C-alpha positions, 0 to 999 in steps of 0.5 A, spaced: 165 377 570 158 377 570 153 379 576 145 379 577 142 382 583 136 378 586 133 380 593 134 376 598 137 371 594 144 367 596 149 363 592 147 356 592 139 357 594 134 354 591 127 358 590 121 357 587 118 362 583 112 365 585 107 369 581 106 374 586 107 380 582 114 382 584 119 377 582 115 372 577 117 376 571 125 376 573 125 369 575 121 367 568 127 371 564 133 367 567 130 361 570 125 355 570 120 355 575 124 351 580 132 353 579 138 354 583 141 361 583 148 359 582 154 359 577 157 354 572 161 348 574 168 349 577 166 357 577 167 362 582 160 365 586 161 371 590 156 373 594 153 380 596 148 383 599 141 381 596 145 378 590 151 374 587 156 375 582 159 369 578 167 370 576 168 366 570 174 361 568 178 362 562 174 360 556 167 361 559 162 367 559 155 369 561 151 371 567 152 364 570 159 362 566 155 357 562 156 360 555 162 357 552 167 363 549 170 362 542 177 364 543 178 364 536 174 370 535 175 374 541 182 373 542 185 370 536 191 366 540 194 362 534 200 365 532 205 365 526 199 362 521 196 357 526 189 355 525 185 356 531 179 350 533 174 352 538 172 347 543 168 347 549 171 351 554 178 352 551 181 352 544 186 348 540 192 351 535 194 347 529 201 350 528 205 351 521 211 346 521 216 351 523 212 353 530 210 349 536 207 351 543 200 352 545 199 358 541 204 356 536 209 361 539 215 357 540 220 356 534 222 349 532 229 347 531 229 344 524 236 343 524 235 337 530 232 333 524 239 334 520 235 337 513 242 339 510 244 333 505 251 332 502 255 335 508 251 341 508 251 345 515 245 347 518 243 354 521 236 355 525 233 361 524 226 364 527 221 360 523 225 356 518 233 354 517 238 355 512 243 350 509 250 352 507 252 347 502 259 345 500 261 347 493 259 341 489 251 341 491 246 347 491 238 347 493 234 348 500 237 342 503 243 341 498 240 336 494 241 338 487 248 337 484 252 343 481 254 342 474 261 344 475 262 344 467 257 349 465 258 353 471 265 354 471 269 350 465 274 348 470 278 344 465 284 348 463 289 347 456 283 344 452 281 339 457 274 336 456 270 337 462 265 331 465 260 332 470 259 327 475 254 327 481 257 331 486 264 332 482 267 332 475 273 330 472 277 332 466 280 329 460 286 332 459 290 334 452 297 331 451 302 334 455 297 336 460 295 333 467 292 334 474 285 335 476 284 341 472 289 340 466 294 345 469 300 341 470 305 339 465 305 332 463 313 331 463 312 323 462 309 324 455 312 323 451 317 319 456 324 322 457 326 315 460 330 311 455 332 304 455 325 301 458 326 306 464 319 308 468 317 315 468 313 318 474 312 325 476 315 329 482 312 335 484 313 340 478 318 335 474 319 328 473 324 322 475 326 316 471 326 309 475 332 306 470 332 298 468 338 294 471 344 296 467 342 303 466 343 310 470 342 317 469 337 322 469 334 319 463 337 312 464 342 313 458 348 312 462 351 305 461 352 301 468 359 298 468 357 292 471 365 289 471 367 294 476 364 290 481 367 284 479 361 279 478 365 273 474 367 268 479 372 263 479 377 267 475 372 269 469 374 275 465 368 280 465 366 284 458 362 290 459 356 291 454 351 296 453 346 295 459 349 288 461 356 284 461 359 278 459 363 273 463 368 268 459 369 263 464 375 259 466 377 251 465 372 247 469 367 253 470 360 255 467 354 259 468 352 266 468 357 268 473 362 262 472 359 259 478 357 252 476 363 247 476 363 243 469 363 235 470 369 231 468 364 227 464 362 233 460 363 234 453 366 240 449 371 245 452 369 248 458 374 253 458 370 257 452 364 257 456 361 265 455 356 267 460 351 273 459 347 278 463 341 280 459 
């Protein structure tokens, strides 16, 4: 706030400068020969006895509030590394990426832009952010693949580790299985006999036996004759993993289910069927 006293001068009055030896030197200092004794545009002029005072708005200074105030010098308003640019009657802050607001005073929530890749979890911090990465990824934004083979050598029992993008796999040695070669491979060599199929169940194995065989390792023959598979009075003979039917007169087929035509040659009573 600035003020200057002129005898008999009021806010907004126009006076011509007179070289009468009393005011000329004062008027010549501040104004031209014909001047308006008032404050700058939109400034507040406060009248007083024999003088007036200009109350300057923010960004202006001087006796008549006509001089621009360089806020960048007088108050350094830009926070957190913001760059101040002075303008006529005001200023502007160019903020760092992590801050916003007129004076760069407000934190930017970077997590709204989901900067964390590969399922990383973002936490906003004052002027920054932090990514909590899943174990297969690292880096500021979880953008870097972790080479698990070099970091921890996860393959056990002599298994060979192969790094992949965001993961790894193990080539297990004979006798071992699982993602880290930590489980015994009960199916190599296969314990299932007679063409049985081996599969792992929990920490052991199970054999799915071929037709005609049973038992834990498919080494027990199934006696198919118990169920009477031979029809029409055919005689059943059990075999290892199978059976034979000796059909009666006028019948043939694997289980003696096909009648022999009266015109057929040969002796139908000697027909033998087998299940192989």
